[in-house]
C-alpha positions in Angstrom: -15.7 -38.5 -14.8 -15.1 -35.4 -12.7 -11.4 -35.3 -13.8 -12.5 -35.6 -17.4 -15.1 -32.8 -17.0 -12.4 -30.6 -15.5 -10.0 -31.3 -18.4 -12.6 -30.5 -21.0 -13.5 -27.2 -19.3 -9.8 -26.4 -18.9 -9.2 -26.9 -22.6 -12.2 -24.8 -23.4 -10.9 -21.9 -21.3 -7.4 -22.2 -22.7 -8.8 -22.0 -26.2 -10.7 -18.8 -25.3 -7.6 -17.2 -23.7 -5.5 -18.0 -26.8 -8.0 -15.9 -28.9 -8.9 -13.1 -26.5 -6.3 -10.4 -26.3 -8.1 -8.4 -23.6 -8.1 -11.4 -21.2 -4.5 -12.0 -22.1 -3.7 -8.5 -21.1 -5.6 -8.9 -17.8 -3.5 -12.0 -17.0 -0.1 -11.0 -18.3 0.6 -7.4 -19.2 -1.4 -5.4 -16.7 0.0 -7.2 -13.6 3.5 -6.8 -15.0 3.2 -3.2 -15.9 1.5 -2.2 -12.6 4.1 -4.1 -10.6 6.9 -2.3 -12.5 5.2 1.0 -12.1 4.9 0.6 -8.3 8.5 -0.6 -8.0 9.6 2.5 -9.9 7.6 4.9 -7.8 9.0 3.5 -4.5 12.4 2.7 -5.8 14.0 5.4 -3.7 12.8 3.6 -0.6 12.9 6.7 1.6 11.7 10.3 1.1 14.7 12.6 0.8 15.4 16.3 -0.1 11.8 17.6 -0.2 12.1 21.1 -1.7 11.4 23.9 0.7 11.9 27.7 0.5 13.7 30.1 2.8 12.8 33.6 3.6 15.8 35.1 5.4 14.8 38.6 6.5 17.8 38.8 9.0 20.7 38.0 6.6 23.0 37.4 9.6 25.7 34.8 10.3 23.4 33.0 12.7 20.5 32.9 10.3 22.8 31.5 7.6 24.1 29.0 10.1 20.6 27.8 10.9 19.8 27.7 7.2 22.8 25.4 6.6 21.7 23.1 9.4 18.2 22.8 8.0 19.5 22.2 4.5 21.8 19.4 5.8 18.7 17.5 7.2 18.2 14.4 5.0 14.5 14.9 4.4 14.5 18.5 3.1 16.5 20.7 0.7 16.4 24.5 0.5 15.5 24.9 -3.1 14.3 28.5 -3.4 14.3 31.9 -1.7 10.9 33.4 -2.3 10.7 37.2 -2.3 7.7 37.4 0.0 4.8 35.4 1.5 2.7 35.7 -1.6 5.4 34.1 -3.7 6.0 31.4 -1.1 2.3 30.5 -0.9 2.1 30.4 -4.7 5.0 28.0 -4.9 3.4 25.8 -2.3 0.1 25.7 -4.2 1.9 24.6 -7.4 3.8 22.0 -5.3 7.2 23.3 -6.4 7.8 23.7 -2.6 6.4 21.6 0.2 7.2 24.2 2.9 8.7 27.6 3.7 11.0 28.6 6.6 11.0 32.3 7.6 13.7 33.8 9.7 12.5 37.2 10.8 14.5 40.4 10.9 16.4 40.9 14.2 16.8 37.2 14.8 20.5 37.3 15.6 20.1 40.5 17.7 17.4 38.9 19.9 19.5 35.8 20.5 22.6 37.8 21.5 20.5 39.7 24.0 19.4 36.4 25.5 15.9 36.7 24.2 13.9 34.0 22.4 14.4 33.9 18.6 11.4 32.8 16.6 11.6 30.8 13.4 8.4 30.2 11.4 7.7 27.1 9.4 4.8 26.9 7.0 4.1 23.5 5.3 1.4 21.9 3.3 -0.3 19.4 5.6 -2.5 18.2 2.7 0.3 15.8 1.9 0.6 14.2 5.3 3.6 12.0 4.8 5.7 14.8 3.3 4.5 17.2 5.9 5.5 14.9 8.7 9.0 14.4 7.4 9.5 18.1 6.7 8.2 19.2 10.2 10.4 16.5 11.9 13.6 17.4 10.1 13.1 21.2 10.4 12.3 20.9 14.1 15.3 18.6 14.7 17.6 21.1 13.0 16.1 24.1 14.9 16.4 22.3 18.3 20.0 21.3 17.5 20.8 24.9 16.6 19.1 26.2 19.8 21.0 23.7 22.0 24.2 24.8 20.4 23.5 28.5 21.2 22.8 27.6 24.8 25.9 25.5 25.1 28.2 28.3 23.8 26.6 31.0 25.9 26.9 29.0 29.1 30.4 27.9 28.4 31.4 31.6 27.9 30.1 32.2 31.4 32.6 29.7 32.8 30.4 26.6 33.2 32.0 23.2 32.3 31.0 21.6 29.0 29.8 18.4 30.8 27.6 20.3 33.2 26.1 22.4 30.5 25.4 19.4 28.3 23.7 17.5 31.1 21.5 20.5 32.1 20.6 21.3 28.5 19.4 17.7 28.0 18.7 16.1 31.4 16.6 13.3 29.9 17.9 11.5 26.8 15.3 9.7 24.7 16.5 6.7 22.7 14.1 5.6 19.9 14.4 2.0 18.6 12.6 0.9 15.5 11.7 -2.7 15.8 10.4 -3.4 12.3 11.2 -1.7 9.0 14.1 0.0 10.7 15.1 2.1 7.8 11.5 3.4 7.2 11.5 2.0 3.7 8.4 3.0 1.9 9.0 0.4 -0.8 8.8 -2.3 1.8 5.7 -1.4 3.8 3.7 0.7 1.4 4.8 -0.6 -2.0 4.7 -4.1 -0.6 1.0 -3.7 0.2 0.1 -1.8 -3.0 1.2 -4.6 -5.3 -1.3 -7.2 -3.7 -3.9 -4.4 -3.7 -3.6 -4.0 -7.5 -3.4 -7.8 -8.0 -6.6 -8.4 -6.0 -8.5 -6.0 -8.3 -7.3 -7.8 -11.5 -7.9 -11.3 -10.0 -11.5 -10.6 -9.1 -12.2 -8.9 -12.4 -10.9 -12.0 -14.2 -13.0 -14.3 -12.0 -16.1 -12.2 -12.7 -15.4 -11.9 -16.4 -14.7 -15.6 -16.9 -18.2 -16.5 -15.6 -20.0 -13.4 -16.7 -19.2 -13.7 -20.4 -20.7 -17.2 -20.5 -24.0 -15.8 -19.2 -23.8 -12.7 -21.4 -23.1 -14.7 -24.6 -25.7 -17.3 -23.7 -23.0 -20.0 -23.8 -23.7 -21.1 -20.3 -25.3 -24.4 -21.3 -22.4 -25.3 -23.6 -19.9 -24.6 -20.9 -21.8 -26.7 -18.3 -22.3 -29.5 -20.8 -18.5 -29.8 -21.1 -18.5 -30.5 -17.3 -21.5 -32.9 -17.5 -23.5 -30.4 -15.5 -21.0 -30.4 -12.6 -20.8 -26.8 -11.4 -17.7 -27.3 -9.3 -15.8 -29.0 -12.1 -16.9 -26.3 -14.6 -15.7 -23.5 -12.3 -12.4 -25.3 -11.5 -11.6 -25.8 -15.1 -12.5 -22.3 -16.1 -10.6 -20.6 -13.3 -7.5 -22.8 -13.2 -5.5 -20.9 -15.8 -6.1 -17.6 -14.1 -5.2 -19.2 -10.7 -1.9 -20.5 -12.1 -1.0 -17.2 -13.7 -1.9 -15.0 -10.8 -0.3 -17.4 -8.3 2.8 -17.0 -10.4 2.6 -13.2 -10.2 2.0 -13.4 -6.5 5.1 -15.6 -5.9 7.1 -13.4 -8.2 6.1 -10.4 -6.0 7.2 -12.2 -2.9 10.5 -13.0 -4.5 11.1 -9.5 -5.9 10.1 -7.6 -2.8 12.0 -9.9 -0.4 9.6 -11.9 1.8 11.0 -15.2 0.2 14.6 -14.1 0.7 17.0 -16.5 2.4 16.9 -14.5 5.6 13.3 -15.5 6.3 12.8 -18.9 8.0 11.4 -21.7 5.9 8.1 -21.8 7.9 7.5 -18.1 7.2 8.2 -18.6 3.5 5.8 -21.6 3.4 2.9 -19.8 5.1 3.4 -16.7 2.9 3.2 -18.9 -0.3 0.2 -20.7 1.1 -1.5 -17.4 2.1 -0.9 -16.0 -1.4 -2.4 -19.0 -3.1 -5.4 -18.9 -0.9 -6.0 -15.2 -1.5 -5.8 -15.7 -5.3 -8.2 -18.6 -5.2 -10.6 -16.7 -2.9 -10.7 -13.6 -5.1 -11.3 -15.7 -8.2 -14.2 -17.6 -6.7 -15.7 -14.4 -5.1 -15.6 -12.8 -8.6 -17.3 -15.9 -10.1 -19.9 -15.8 -7.3 -20.7 -12.1 -8.0 -21.0 -12.7 -11.8 -23.3 -15.8 -11.3 -25.4 -14.0 -8.7 -26.0 -10.9 -10.7 -26.2 -12.7 -14.1 -25.0 -9.5 -15.7 -21.4 -8.9 -16.5 -21.6 -5.1 -16.3 -23.3 -5.2 -12.9 -20.8 -7.8 -11.7 -17.8 -5.7 -12.7 -19.4 -2.7 -11.0 -19.7 -4.7 -7.8 -16.2 -5.9 -8.1 -14.9 -2.4 -8.6 -16.8 -1.2 -5.5 -15.5 -4.1 -3.5 -11.8 -4.1 -4.5 -10.9 -0.6 -5.7 -10.9 1.1 -2.3 -9.7 -1.9 -0.4 -6.2 -0.6 0.2 -7.6 2.3 2.3 -9.2 -0.2 4.7 -6.3 -2.7 5.3 -4.6 -0.5 7.9 -1.3 0.0 6.1 -1.7 3.7 5.4 -4.2 4.6 8.1 -4.2 2.5 11.3 -7.1 0.0 11.3 -7.5 0.4 15.1 -8.3 4.1 14.7 -11.1 3.5 12.1 -14.8 3.6 13.1 -16.7 0.4 13.5 -18.2 0.5 10.0 -14.8 0.8 8.4 -13.5 -2.1 10.6 -16.4 -4.3 9.5 -15.7 -3.5 5.9 -12.1 -4.3 6.3 -12.9 -7.6 7.9 -14.7 -8.9 4.7 -11.7 -8.1 2.5 -9.3 -10.9 1.9 -6.6 -8.3 1.2 -6.9 -7.1 4.9 -5.9 -10.6 6.2 -3.2 -11.1 3.6 -1.5 -7.8 4.5 -1.7 -8.8 8.2 -0.1 -12.1 7.3 2.5 -10.5 5.1 3.5 -8.0 7.8 3.6 -10.6 10.6 5.7 -13.1 8.7 7.9 -10.8 6.6 8.4 -7.5 8.5 7.9 -8.7 12.1 9.2 -12.3 12.1 6.2 -13.3 14.3 5.7 -16.9 15.3 3.4 -18.9 13.1 0.7 -19.0 15.8 0.3 -15.2 15.5 -0.8 -15.6 11.8 -3.2 -18.5 12.4 -6.2 -16.1 12.5 -5.3 -14.4 9.2 -4.8 -17.7 7.4 -8.0 -19.1 8.9 -10.0 -16.1 7.7 -8.5 -16.4 4.2 -9.5 -20.0 4.1 -13.0 -19.1 5.3 -13.3 -16.6 2.5 -12.1 -19.2 0.0 -14.9 -21.5 1.3 -17.5 -18.8 1.0 -16.4 -18.1 -2.6 -16.4 -21.8 -3.5 -19.8 -22.6 -2.0 -21.4 -19.3 -3.1 -20.1 -19.6 -6.7 -21.4 -23.2 -7.1 -24.8 -22.4 -5.7 -25.2 -19.1 -7.7 -24.1 -20.9 -10.9 -26.6 -23.7 -10.3 -29.3 -21.1 -9.7 -28.6 -19.0 -12.8 -28.3 -22.2 -15.0 -32.0 -22.8 -14.3 -33.0 -19.2 -15.3 -32.5 -18.9 -19.0 -34.5 -15.7 -19.1 -31.6 -13.9 -17.2 -29.0 -14.9 -19.8 -27.8 -12.5 -22.5 -27.9 -9.3 -20.3 -25.4 -6.8 -21.4 
């Protein structure tokens, strides 16, 4: 009987989806278009050749040599020579330049006298990622230039090249990146943004599927198809969306690389399992919100409030450990937070399965909350016909 009720509800939902172009777009076109858009945005992988300006007031061989070193840095490119500070600031406000280097007059003269030569760097810290790359590359080029000046000066005084080198840099720092070695933004940032977009669409579909039955006063007909079984009704209604979004999730894992042949089979299995659990959890949470509010507009508002800012709380762009307690608590109730942790552990870090047990367990807990909560809320609203029809 339960299987028959499920099949009837499934056929009913498939019939609706065949007619409703908006729901078709939510399931098919929006995930595809947003995934392609994010892939295109981060296709370069790394940030290179940020345009900066150069104000060279010295016009000397040394200032030109420094300019060439800065321009050779991979993250920046000298794209303009502003006439003055006003023009430079205007260019930065319009974002045609992300920073400006100023080499003051008398730069070469001071260096040849053995004095300190100052180089000024102005950058727009409003764009933190670009500013960090710009500052790092300009500083590295400037330090390299300064070290070269000291090496030449001391060698001219008769010191050996080896002694000069060791005294200029007595401590050598070796930086080793353990994960995401190439600092690929498509991997760590784009790879978290795609699930962040998917979770919004998934929960919207879950809320819409149940909310429209309450709005259209078709709730009794829907439940009648399931012989009054709330669980069978929900399962049949949400199954098409679950299959489609699970397909999109696995397609993302294939396209971005977590399911590549380099990952061990156990990691691929837990990633697929985690994706399926996250999709089911968001669908059921959306259904729970719709049944609890008994108002589709209110439900979609709650869904937007819950899912739209979720990416800011998962710890991918801003470290979760540095967030205040309230933000950490909010992050803890988002399935996306635990999925991103699972994805990072099994894809980028190659962590043992035991390290991801907590993330998967919390995702399963949220699935259980959504399943139980949606059934109870649906049972409650089914007995309150005065709440039906709200728009």
